[in-house]
PATOR-855345 format. One record per residue: residue number from 1; residue in three letters; chain; x, y, z of N, C-alpha, C, O in turn. Coordinates in nm, 2 decimals, padded with zeros to 4 digits. Each point is the difference from the previous one (the first is absolute). Layout:
// PATOR-855345
<resi = NUM	resn = ALA	chain = A	n_px = X	n_py = Y	n_pz = Z	ca_px = X	ca_py = Y	ca_pz = Z	c_px = X	c_py = Y	c_pz = Z	o_px = X	o_py = Y	o_pz = Z>
...
//
This chain:
// PATOR-855345
<resi = 1	resn = MET	chain = A	n_px = 00.13	n_py = -00.12	n_pz = 00.00	ca_px = -00.16	ca_py = 00.09	ca_pz = -00.02	c_px = 00.14	c_py = 00.13	c_pz = 00.03	o_px = 00.11	o_py = -00.01	o_pz = 00.05>
<resi = 2	resn = ALA	chain = A	n_px = -00.19	n_py = 00.13	n_pz = -00.11	ca_px = 00.10	ca_py = 00.11	ca_pz = -00.09	c_px = -00.04	c_py = 00.12	c_pz = 00.17	o_px = -00.11	o_py = 00.04	o_pz = 00.05>
<resi = 3	resn = LEU	chain = A	n_px = 00.24	n_py = -00.02	n_pz = 00.00	ca_px = -00.04	ca_py = 00.12	ca_pz = 00.09	c_px = -00.06	c_py = 00.14	c_pz = -00.05	o_px = 00.07	o_py = 00.04	o_pz = -00.09>
<resi = 4	resn = SER	chain = A	n_px = -00.17	n_py = 00.02	n_pz = 00.13	ca_px = -00.01	ca_py = 00.15	ca_pz = -00.06	c_px = 00.07	c_py = 00.12	c_pz = -00.06	o_px = 00.11	o_py = -00.05	o_pz = -00.02>
<resi = 5	resn = THR	chain = A	n_px = -00.10	n_py = 00.12	n_pz = 00.00	ca_px = 00.12	ca_py = 00.07	ca_pz = -00.02	c_px = -00.02	c_py = 00.14	c_pz = 00.17	o_px = 00.09	o_py = 00.08	o_pz = -00.01>
<resi = 6	resn = GLY	chain = A	n_px = -00.15	n_py = -00.06	n_pz = 00.08	ca_px = -00.04	ca_py = 00.01	ca_pz = 00.11	c_px = 00.11	c_py = -00.06	c_pz = 00.06	o_px = 00.12	o_py = 00.03	o_pz = 00.01>
<resi = 7	resn = LYS	chain = A	n_px = -00.17	n_py = -00.13	n_pz = 00.03	ca_px = 00.06	ca_py = -00.09	ca_pz = 00.10	c_px = 00.15	c_py = -00.06	c_pz = -00.01	o_px = 00.06	o_py = -00.05	o_pz = 00.10>
<resi = 8	resn = ARG	chain = A	n_px = 00.01	n_py = 00.04	n_pz = -00.29	ca_px = 00.10	ca_py = 00.03	ca_pz = 00.00	c_px = 00.05	c_py = 00.09	c_pz = 00.08	o_px = 00.08	o_py = -00.03	o_pz = 00.09>
<resi = 9	resn = ALA	chain = A	n_px = -00.11	n_py = 00.16	n_pz = -00.14	ca_px = 00.07	ca_py = 00.15	ca_pz = 00.06	c_px = -00.01	c_py = -00.09	c_pz = 00.13	o_px = 00.08	o_py = -00.09	o_pz = 00.00>
<resi = 10	resn = ALA	chain = A	n_px = -00.16	n_py = 00.12	n_pz = 00.11	ca_px = 00.03	ca_py = 00.01	ca_pz = 00.09	c_px = 00.10	c_py = -00.12	c_pz = 00.07	o_px = 00.06	o_py = 00.03	o_pz = 00.09>
<resi = 11	resn = GLU	chain = A	n_px = -00.05	n_py = -00.16	n_pz = -00.13	ca_px = 00.11	ca_py = -00.13	ca_pz = -00.03	c_px = 00.16	c_py = 00.10	c_pz = 00.03	o_px = 00.07	o_py = 00.03	o_pz = 00.10>
<resi = 12	resn = LEU	chain = A	n_px = -00.10	n_py = 00.01	n_pz = -00.28	ca_px = 00.19	ca_py = 00.07	ca_pz = -00.01	c_px = -00.06	c_py = 00.14	c_pz = 00.11	o_px = 00.03	o_py = 00.08	o_pz = -00.09>
<resi = 13	resn = ALA	chain = A	n_px = -00.07	n_py = -00.01	n_pz = 00.19	ca_px = 00.06	ca_py = 00.06	ca_pz = 00.02	c_px = 00.02	c_py = -00.06	c_pz = 00.19	o_px = 00.09	o_py = 00.06	o_pz = 00.07>
<resi = 14	resn = ALA	chain = A	n_px = -00.18	n_py = -00.17	n_pz = -00.03	ca_px = 00.04	ca_py = -00.03	ca_pz = 00.10	c_px = 00.14	c_py = -00.07	c_pz = 00.00	o_px = 00.06	o_py = -00.04	o_pz = 00.10>
<resi = 15	resn = ARG	chain = A	n_px = 00.00	n_py = 00.02	n_pz = -00.25	ca_px = 00.11	ca_py = -00.07	ca_pz = 00.01	c_px = 00.10	c_py = 00.09	c_pz = 00.01	o_px = 00.10	o_py = -00.03	o_pz = 00.07>
<resi = 16	resn = GLU	chain = A	n_px = -00.12	n_py = 00.14	n_pz = -00.13	ca_px = 00.09	ca_py = 00.10	ca_pz = -00.02	c_px = 00.00	c_py = 00.04	c_pz = 00.15	o_px = 00.11	o_py = 00.03	o_pz = 00.06>
<resi = 17	resn = GLN	chain = A	n_px = -00.20	n_py = -00.02	n_pz = 00.00	ca_px = 00.02	ca_py = 00.08	ca_pz = 00.19	c_px = 00.08	c_py = -00.11	c_pz = 00.10	o_px = 00.04	o_py = 00.03	o_pz = 00.11>
<resi = 18	resn = ALA	chain = A	n_px = -00.03	n_py = -00.15	n_pz = -00.16	ca_px = 00.08	ca_py = -00.14	ca_pz = 00.08	c_px = 00.08	c_py = 00.01	c_pz = -00.02	o_px = 00.09	o_py = 00.00	o_pz = 00.09>
<resi = 19	resn = LYS	chain = A	n_px = -00.04	n_py = 00.03	n_pz = -00.23	ca_px = 00.17	ca_py = 00.06	ca_pz = -00.03	c_px = 00.00	c_py = 00.11	c_pz = 00.01	o_px = 00.00	o_py = 00.03	o_pz = -00.12>
<resi = 20	resn = ILE	chain = A	n_px = 00.00	n_py = 00.07	n_pz = 00.19	ca_px = -00.02	ca_py = 00.12	ca_pz = 00.01	c_px = 00.03	c_py = 00.03	c_pz = 00.19	o_px = 00.05	o_py = 00.10	o_pz = 00.06>
<resi = 21	resn = LYS	chain = A	n_px = -00.12	n_py = -00.23	n_pz = -00.03	ca_px = 00.02	ca_py = -00.01	ca_pz = 00.16	c_px = 00.13	c_py = -00.15	c_pz = 00.05	o_px = 00.06	o_py = -00.04	o_pz = 00.11>
<resi = 22	resn = ILE	chain = A	n_px = -00.06	n_py = 00.00	n_pz = -00.22	ca_px = 00.13	ca_py = -00.10	ca_pz = -00.01	c_px = 00.12	c_py = 00.14	c_pz = 00.01	o_px = 00.01	o_py = 00.06	o_pz = 00.11>
<resi = 23	resn = VAL	chain = A	n_px = 00.05	n_py = -00.03	n_pz = -00.21	ca_px = 00.09	ca_py = 00.12	ca_pz = 00.01	c_px = 00.00	c_py = 00.08	c_pz = 00.10	o_px = 00.11	o_py = 00.01	o_pz = 00.06>
<resi = 24	resn = ALA	chain = A	n_px = -00.19	n_py = 00.05	n_pz = -00.03	ca_px = -00.03	ca_py = 00.11	ca_pz = 00.14	c_px = 00.05	c_py = -00.10	c_pz = 00.11	o_px = 00.10	o_py = 00.02	o_pz = 00.08>
<resi = 25	resn = PHE	chain = A	n_px = -00.16	n_py = -00.11	n_pz = -00.08	ca_px = 00.08	ca_py = -00.16	ca_pz = 00.12	c_px = 00.11	c_py = -00.03	c_pz = 00.05	o_px = 00.03	o_py = -00.02	o_pz = 00.12>
<resi = 26	resn = VAL	chain = A	n_px = 00.05	n_py = 00.01	n_pz = -00.30	ca_px = 00.16	ca_py = -00.05	ca_pz = 00.00	c_px = 00.11	c_py = 00.09	c_pz = 00.08	o_px = 00.11	o_py = -00.03	o_pz = 00.04>
<resi = 27	resn = ARG	chain = A	n_px = -00.25	n_py = 00.22	n_pz = -00.06	ca_px = 00.07	ca_py = 00.09	ca_pz = 00.03	c_px = 00.01	c_py = 00.05	c_pz = 00.13	o_px = 00.09	o_py = 00.07	o_pz = 00.04>
<resi = 28	resn = ARG	chain = A	n_px = -00.17	n_py = -00.11	n_pz = 00.02	ca_px = -00.03	ca_py = 00.01	ca_pz = 00.21	c_px = 00.09	c_py = -00.07	c_pz = 00.04	o_px = 00.09	o_py = 00.02	o_pz = 00.09>
<resi = 29	resn = TYR	chain = A	n_px = -00.11	n_py = -00.18	n_pz = -00.21	ca_px = 00.06	ca_py = -00.11	ca_pz = 00.13	c_px = 00.18	c_py = 00.01	c_pz = -00.01	o_px = 00.06	o_py = -00.02	o_pz = 00.11>
<resi = 30	resn = TRP	chain = A	n_px = 00.02	n_py = 00.04	n_pz = -00.23	ca_px = 00.10	ca_py = 00.10	ca_pz = 00.00	c_px = 00.02	c_py = 00.09	c_pz = 00.10	o_px = 00.09	o_py = -00.02	o_pz = 00.09>
<resi = 31	resn = ARG	chain = A	n_px = -00.15	n_py = 00.10	n_pz = -00.10	ca_px = 00.01	ca_py = 00.11	ca_pz = 00.10	c_px = 00.05	c_py = 00.01	c_pz = 00.13	o_px = 00.10	o_py = 00.06	o_pz = 00.06>
<resi = 32	resn = ALA	chain = A	n_px = -00.27	n_py = -00.18	n_pz = -00.01	ca_px = 00.04	ca_py = -00.08	ca_pz = 00.12	c_px = 00.06	c_py = -00.11	c_pz = 00.08	o_px = 00.01	o_py = -00.01	o_pz = 00.12>
<resi = 33	resn = HIS	chain = A	n_px = 00.05	n_py = -00.08	n_pz = -00.24	ca_px = 00.11	ca_py = -00.08	ca_pz = -00.01	c_px = 00.13	c_py = -00.03	c_pz = -00.06	o_px = 00.09	o_py = -00.08	o_pz = 00.02>
<resi = 34	resn = ARG	chain = A	n_px = -00.11	n_py = 00.14	n_pz = -00.08	ca_px = 00.14	ca_py = 00.10	ca_pz = -00.09	c_px = 00.04	c_py = -00.17	c_pz = -00.04	o_px = 00.09	o_py = -00.05	o_pz = 00.06>
<resi = 35	resn = TYR	chain = A	n_px = -00.15	n_py = -00.02	n_pz = -00.15	ca_px = 00.03	ca_py = -00.10	ca_pz = -00.07	c_px = -00.15	c_py = -00.03	c_pz = -00.05	o_px = -00.10	o_py = 00.04	o_pz = 00.06>
<resi = 36	resn = PRO	chain = A	n_px = 00.09	n_py = -00.15	n_pz = -00.19	ca_px = -00.10	ca_py = 00.02	ca_pz = -00.10	c_px = -00.08	c_py = -00.18	c_pz = 00.08	o_px = 00.04	o_py = -00.11	o_pz = 00.04>
<resi = 37	resn = PRO	chain = A	n_px = -00.21	n_py = 00.19	n_pz = -00.05	ca_px = -00.08	ca_py = -00.10	ca_pz = 00.02	c_px = 00.00	c_py = -00.11	c_pz = -00.08	o_px = 00.03	o_py = 00.00	o_pz = -00.11>
<resi = 38	resn = THR	chain = A	n_px = -00.08	n_py = -00.12	n_pz = 00.20	ca_px = -00.09	ca_py = -00.13	ca_pz = -00.12	c_px = -00.13	c_py = 00.05	c_pz = -00.07	o_px = -00.06	o_py = 00.11	o_pz = 00.01>
<resi = 39	resn = ILE	chain = A	n_px = 00.02	n_py = -00.21	n_pz = -00.08	ca_px = -00.10	ca_py = -00.02	ca_pz = -00.04	c_px = -00.09	c_py = -00.07	c_pz = 00.06	o_px = -00.12	o_py = -00.02	o_pz = -00.04>
<resi = 40	resn = THR	chain = A	n_px = 00.16	n_py = -00.02	n_pz = 00.18	ca_px = -00.08	ca_py = -00.07	ca_pz = 00.08	c_px = -00.03	c_py = 00.19	c_pz = 00.08	o_px = -00.10	o_py = 00.07	o_pz = -00.01>
<resi = 41	resn = ASP	chain = A	n_px = 00.20	n_py = -00.03	n_pz = 00.06	ca_px = -00.04	ca_py = 00.18	ca_pz = 00.06	c_px = -00.06	c_py = 00.00	c_pz = -00.07	o_px = -00.08	o_py = -00.09	o_pz = 00.03>
<resi = 42	resn = ILE	chain = A	n_px = 00.05	n_py = 00.13	n_pz = -00.12	ca_px = -00.08	ca_py = 00.08	ca_pz = -00.14	c_px = -00.11	c_py = -00.04	c_pz = -00.02	o_px = -00.08	o_py = 00.09	o_pz = -00.03>
<resi = 43	resn = GLY	chain = A	n_px = 00.01	n_py = -00.21	n_pz = 00.05	ca_px = -00.12	ca_py = -00.09	ca_pz = 00.00	c_px = -00.08	c_py = 00.06	c_pz = 00.13	o_px = -00.11	o_py = 00.06	o_pz = 00.02>
<resi = 44	resn = THR	chain = A	n_px = 00.24	n_py = -00.13	n_pz = 00.07	ca_px = -00.08	ca_py = 00.03	ca_pz = 00.15	c_px = -00.03	c_py = 00.15	c_pz = 00.06	o_px = -00.10	o_py = -00.03	o_pz = 00.05>
<resi = 45	resn = ALA	chain = A	n_px = 00.12	n_py = 00.11	n_pz = -00.03	ca_px = 00.05	ca_py = 00.16	ca_pz = -00.06	c_px = -00.15	c_py = 00.01	c_pz = -00.01	o_px = -00.08	o_py = 00.04	o_pz = 00.08>
<resi = 46	resn = LEU	chain = A	n_px = 00.06	n_py = -00.09	n_pz = -00.24	ca_px = -00.06	ca_py = 00.09	ca_pz = -00.11	c_px = -00.14	c_py = -00.14	c_pz = 00.02	o_px = -00.09	o_py = 00.01	o_pz = -00.09>
<resi = 47	resn = SER	chain = A	n_px = 00.09	n_py = -00.05	n_pz = 00.13	ca_px = -00.14	ca_py = -00.12	ca_pz = -00.02	c_px = 00.02	c_py = -00.03	c_pz = -00.12	o_px = -00.11	o_py = 00.00	o_pz = -00.06>
<resi = 48	resn = ILE	chain = A	n_px = 00.19	n_py = -00.04	n_pz = -00.02	ca_px = 00.03	ca_py = -00.08	ca_pz = -00.12	c_px = 00.05	c_py = -00.10	c_pz = -00.02	o_px = 00.10	o_py = -00.01	o_pz = 00.07>
<resi = 49	resn = HIS	chain = A	n_px = -00.11	n_py = -00.06	n_pz = -00.13	ca_px = -00.02	ca_py = -00.20	ca_pz = -00.05	c_px = 00.16	c_py = 00.04	c_pz = -00.06	o_px = 00.03	o_py = 00.09	o_pz = -00.07>
<resi = 50	resn = PHE	chain = A	n_px = 00.05	n_py = -00.20	n_pz = 00.11	ca_px = 00.15	ca_py = 00.00	ca_pz = -00.02	c_px = 00.00	c_py = 00.04	c_pz = -00.16	o_px = 00.03	o_py = 00.10	o_pz = -00.06>
<resi = 51	resn = THR	chain = A	n_px = -00.09	n_py = -00.24	n_pz = 00.01	ca_px = 00.02	ca_py = 00.03	ca_pz = -00.13	c_px = -00.06	c_py = 00.16	c_pz = -00.08	o_px = 00.04	o_py = 00.06	o_pz = -00.09>
<resi = 52	resn = THR	chain = A	n_px = -00.11	n_py = -00.04	n_pz = 00.14	ca_px = -00.04	ca_py = 00.12	ca_pz = -00.09	c_px = 00.06	c_py = 00.10	c_pz = 00.05	o_px = -00.03	o_py = 00.10	o_pz = -00.06>
<resi = 53	resn = VAL	chain = A	n_px = 00.12	n_py = -00.07	n_pz = 00.19	ca_px = 00.14	ca_py = 00.08	ca_pz = 00.04	c_px = 00.09	c_py = -00.02	c_pz = -00.14	o_px = 00.02	o_py = 00.07	o_pz = -00.09>
<resi = 54	resn = ASN	chain = A	n_px = 00.03	n_py = -00.22	n_pz = 00.12	ca_px = 00.09	ca_py = 00.03	ca_pz = -00.06	c_px = -00.03	c_py = 00.02	c_pz = -00.18	o_px = 00.09	o_py = -00.01	o_pz = -00.08>
<resi = 55	resn = ARG	chain = A	n_px = -00.23	n_py = 00.03	n_pz = 00.03	ca_px = -00.06	ca_py = 00.01	ca_pz = -00.20	c_px = 00.03	c_py = 00.15	c_pz = 00.05	o_px = 00.07	o_py = 00.07	o_pz = -00.07>
<resi = 56	resn = TYR	chain = A	n_px = -00.12	n_py = -00.05	n_pz = 00.17	ca_px = 00.04	ca_py = 00.20	ca_pz = -00.03	c_px = 00.13	c_py = -00.01	c_pz = 00.04	o_px = 00.04	o_py = 00.09	o_pz = -00.08>
<resi = 57	resn = VAL	chain = A	n_px = 00.04	n_py = -00.11	n_pz = 00.12	ca_px = 00.14	ca_py = 00.08	ca_pz = 00.04	c_px = 00.10	c_py = -00.04	c_pz = -00.11	o_px = 00.10	o_py = 00.06	o_pz = -00.03>
<resi = 58	resn = ASN	chain = A	n_px = -00.18	n_py = -00.21	n_pz = -00.04	ca_px = 00.07	ca_py = 00.00	ca_pz = -00.18	c_px = -00.03	c_py = 00.09	c_pz = -00.05	o_px = 00.08	o_py = 00.06	o_pz = -00.07>
<resi = 59	resn = GLN	chain = A	n_px = -00.23	n_py = -00.01	n_pz = 00.09	ca_px = -00.04	ca_py = 00.09	ca_pz = -00.11	c_px = 00.09	c_py = 00.19	c_pz = 00.01	o_px = 00.02	o_py = 00.10	o_pz = -00.08>
<resi = 60	resn = LEU	chain = A	n_px = 00.00	n_py = -00.15	n_pz = 00.24	ca_px = 00.04	ca_py = 00.19	ca_pz = 00.02	c_px = 00.15	c_py = -00.04	c_pz = -00.06	o_px = 00.04	o_py = 00.07	o_pz = -00.10>
<resi = 61	resn = VAL	chain = A	n_px = 00.03	n_py = -00.17	n_pz = 00.14	ca_px = 00.16	ca_py = -00.01	ca_pz = -00.07	c_px = 00.00	c_py = 00.04	c_pz = -00.17	o_px = 00.07	o_py = 00.05	o_pz = -00.09>
<resi = 62	resn = ASP	chain = A	n_px = -00.20	n_py = -00.09	n_pz = 00.13	ca_px = -00.05	ca_py = 00.01	ca_pz = -00.21	c_px = 00.08	c_py = 00.11	c_pz = -00.06	o_px = 00.11	o_py = 00.04	o_pz = -00.05>
<resi = 63	resn = GLU	chain = A	n_px = -00.25	n_py = 00.01	n_pz = 00.10	ca_px = -00.02	ca_py = 00.16	ca_pz = 00.03	c_px = 00.08	c_py = 00.07	c_pz = 00.02	o_px = -00.03	o_py = 00.12	o_pz = -00.02>
<resi = 64	resn = GLY	chain = A	n_px = 00.17	n_py = -00.16	n_pz = 00.06	ca_px = 00.11	ca_py = 00.12	ca_pz = 00.05	c_px = -00.01	c_py = 00.04	c_pz = 00.18	o_px = 00.08	o_py = 00.06	o_pz = 00.08>
<resi = 65	resn = LYS	chain = A	n_px = -00.18	n_py = -00.11	n_pz = -00.07	ca_px = -00.04	ca_py = 00.13	ca_pz = 00.17	c_px = 00.08	c_py = -00.14	c_pz = 00.10	o_px = 00.01	o_py = 00.04	o_pz = 00.12>
<resi = 66	resn = LEU	chain = A	n_px = 00.06	n_py = -00.21	n_pz = -00.13	ca_px = 00.04	ca_py = 00.00	ca_pz = 00.15	c_px = 00.09	c_py = -00.10	c_pz = -00.08	o_px = -00.06	o_py = -00.07	o_pz = -00.08>
<resi = 67	resn = GLU	chain = A	n_px = 00.21	n_py = 00.04	n_pz = 00.08	ca_px = 00.05	ca_py = -00.11	ca_pz = 00.05	c_px = -00.02	c_py = -00.13	c_pz = 00.01	o_px = -00.12	o_py = -00.02	o_pz = 00.02>
<resi = 68	resn = ARG	chain = A	n_px = 00.20	n_py = -00.11	n_pz = -00.04	ca_px = -00.02	ca_py = -00.12	ca_pz = 00.09	c_px = 00.12	c_py = -00.08	c_pz = -00.06	o_px = 00.03	o_py = -00.03	o_pz = -00.11>
<resi = 69	resn = ASP	chain = A	n_px = 00.01	n_py = 00.02	n_pz = 00.20	ca_px = 00.07	ca_py = -00.16	ca_pz = -00.03	c_px = -00.05	c_py = -00.16	c_pz = 00.03	o_px = -00.02	o_py = -00.07	o_pz = 00.10>
<resi = 70	resn = LYS	chain = A	n_px = 00.00	n_py = 00.03	n_pz = -00.31	ca_px = -00.08	ca_py = -00.20	ca_pz = 00.04	c_px = 00.09	c_py = -00.04	c_pz = 00.07	o_px = 00.12	o_py = 00.01	o_pz = 00.00>
<resi = 71	resn = GLY	chain = A	n_px = -00.26	n_py = -00.06	n_pz = 00.11	ca_px = 00.08	ca_py = -00.10	ca_pz = 00.11	c_px = 00.08	c_py = 00.04	c_pz = 00.09	o_px = 00.06	o_py = -00.08	o_pz = 00.07>
<resi = 72	resn = ALA	chain = A	n_px = -00.04	n_py = 00.22	n_pz = -00.04	ca_px = 00.01	ca_py = 00.02	ca_pz = 00.17	c_px = -00.07	c_py = 00.08	c_pz = 00.03	o_px = -00.05	o_py = 00.10	o_pz = -00.06>
<resi = 73	resn = ASN	chain = A	n_px = 00.05	n_py = -00.18	n_pz = 00.23	ca_px = -00.09	ca_py = 00.11	ca_pz = 00.06	c_px = 00.05	c_py = 00.07	c_pz = 00.05	o_px = 00.11	o_py = -00.01	o_pz = 00.06>
<resi = 74	resn = ARG	chain = A	n_px = -00.20	n_py = 00.12	n_pz = -00.06	ca_px = 00.02	ca_py = 00.17	ca_pz = 00.05	c_px = 00.08	c_py = 00.09	c_pz = -00.10	o_px = 00.09	o_py = 00.08	o_pz = 00.02>
<resi = 75	resn = SER	chain = A	n_px = -00.14	n_py = -00.14	n_pz = -00.16	ca_px = 00.09	ca_py = 00.10	ca_pz = -00.07	c_px = -00.13	c_py = 00.08	c_pz = -00.09	o_px = 00.01	o_py = 00.00	o_pz = -00.12>
<resi = 76	resn = ILE	chain = A	n_px = -00.12	n_py = 00.06	n_pz = 00.18	ca_px = -00.10	ca_py = 00.05	ca_pz = -00.09	c_px = 00.08	c_py = 00.14	c_pz = 00.08	o_px = 00.04	o_py = 00.01	o_pz = 00.11>
<resi = 77	resn = ARG	chain = A	n_px = -00.05	n_py = 00.10	n_pz = -00.24	ca_px = 00.05	ca_py = 00.14	ca_pz = 00.09	c_px = -00.05	c_py = 00.10	c_pz = -00.16	o_px = -00.03	o_py = 00.01	o_pz = -00.12>
<resi = 78	resn = LEU	chain = A	n_px = 00.05	n_py = 00.06	n_pz = 00.24	ca_px = -00.03	ca_py = 00.15	ca_pz = -00.11	c_px = 00.06	c_py = -00.01	c_pz = -00.14	o_px = 00.08	o_py = -00.09	o_pz = 00.00>
<resi = 79	resn = VAL	chain = A	n_px = -00.09	n_py = 00.16	n_pz = -00.11	ca_px = 00.08	ca_py = 00.04	ca_pz = -00.07	c_px = 00.09	c_py = 00.12	c_pz = 00.02	o_px = -00.05	o_py = 00.08	o_pz = 00.09>
<resi = 80	resn = ARG	chain = A	n_px = 00.18	n_py = -00.03	n_pz = -00.15	ca_px = 00.09	ca_py = 00.02	ca_pz = 00.08	c_px = -00.02	c_py = 00.16	c_pz = 00.02	o_px = 00.06	o_py = 00.05	o_pz = 00.09>
<resi = 81	resn = ARG	chain = A	n_px = -00.15	n_py = 00.04	n_pz = -00.19	ca_px = -00.08	ca_py = 00.13	ca_pz = 00.04	c_px = -00.09	c_py = 00.01	c_pz = 00.04	o_px = -00.05	o_py = 00.11	o_pz = -00.03>
<resi = 82	resn = GLN	chain = A	n_px = -00.05	n_py = -00.19	n_pz = 00.13	ca_px = -00.04	ca_py = -00.01	ca_pz = 00.06	c_px = 00.05	c_py = -00.04	c_pz = 00.19	o_px = -00.07	o_py = 00.00	o_pz = 00.11>
<resi = 83	resn = ARG	chain = A	n_px = 00.18	n_py = -00.04	n_pz = -00.13	ca_px = 00.06	ca_py = -00.08	ca_pz = 00.17	c_px = 00.02	c_py = 00.16	c_pz = 00.02	o_px = -00.06	o_py = 00.06	o_pz = 00.08>
<resi = 84	resn = ILE	chain = A	n_px = 00.20	n_py = 00.04	n_pz = -00.19	ca_px = 00.03	ca_py = 00.13	ca_pz = 00.00	c_px = -00.12	c_py = 00.08	c_pz = 00.11	o_px = 00.01	o_py = 00.06	o_pz = 00.11>
<resi = 85	resn = LEU	chain = A	n_px = -00.14	n_py = -00.11	n_pz = -00.23	ca_px = -00.10	ca_py = 00.11	ca_pz = 00.08	c_px = -00.08	c_py = -00.03	c_pz = 00.15	o_px = -00.07	o_py = 00.05	o_pz = 00.08>
<resi = 86	resn = VAL	chain = A	n_px = 00.13	n_py = -00.19	n_pz = -00.11	ca_px = 00.00	ca_py = -00.06	ca_pz = 00.20	c_px = 00.06	c_py = 00.04	c_pz = 00.07	o_px = -00.05	o_py = 00.04	o_pz = 00.10>
<resi = 87	resn = GLU	chain = A	n_px = 00.20	n_py = -00.03	n_pz = -00.13	ca_px = 00.09	ca_py = 00.04	ca_pz = 00.05	c_px = 00.01	c_py = 00.17	c_pz = 00.07	o_px = 00.07	o_py = 00.04	o_pz = 00.09>
<resi = 88	resn = ALA	chain = A	n_px = -00.15	n_py = 00.02	n_pz = -00.16	ca_px = -00.01	ca_py = 00.15	ca_pz = 00.00	c_px = -00.11	c_py = 00.00	c_pz = 00.08	o_px = -00.01	o_py = 00.08	o_pz = 00.10>
<resi = 89	resn = GLY	chain = A	n_px = -00.09	n_py = -00.16	n_pz = -00.13	ca_px = -00.12	ca_py = 00.08	ca_pz = 00.09	c_px = -00.01	c_py = -00.10	c_pz = 00.19	o_px = -00.08	o_py = 00.04	o_pz = 00.08>
//
């Protein structure tokens, strides 16, 4: 069954909001702990299933908003230009 245009737009908006929350969480977590969060940390804090967090993090990496070392724990980090803003703020 195809989704209506309005419902599809709402789902896309919800996904984008979740990705914005993930970037904000990574920023806050880094400020508080001085090391990156895990997928589980993000999912627990934002009440998002870890597989969904993983998918969104990969999308954010593709969009150039986050960096990540595949297969390494605690490797999710803001891209350099965003780190500068965090450290300055």
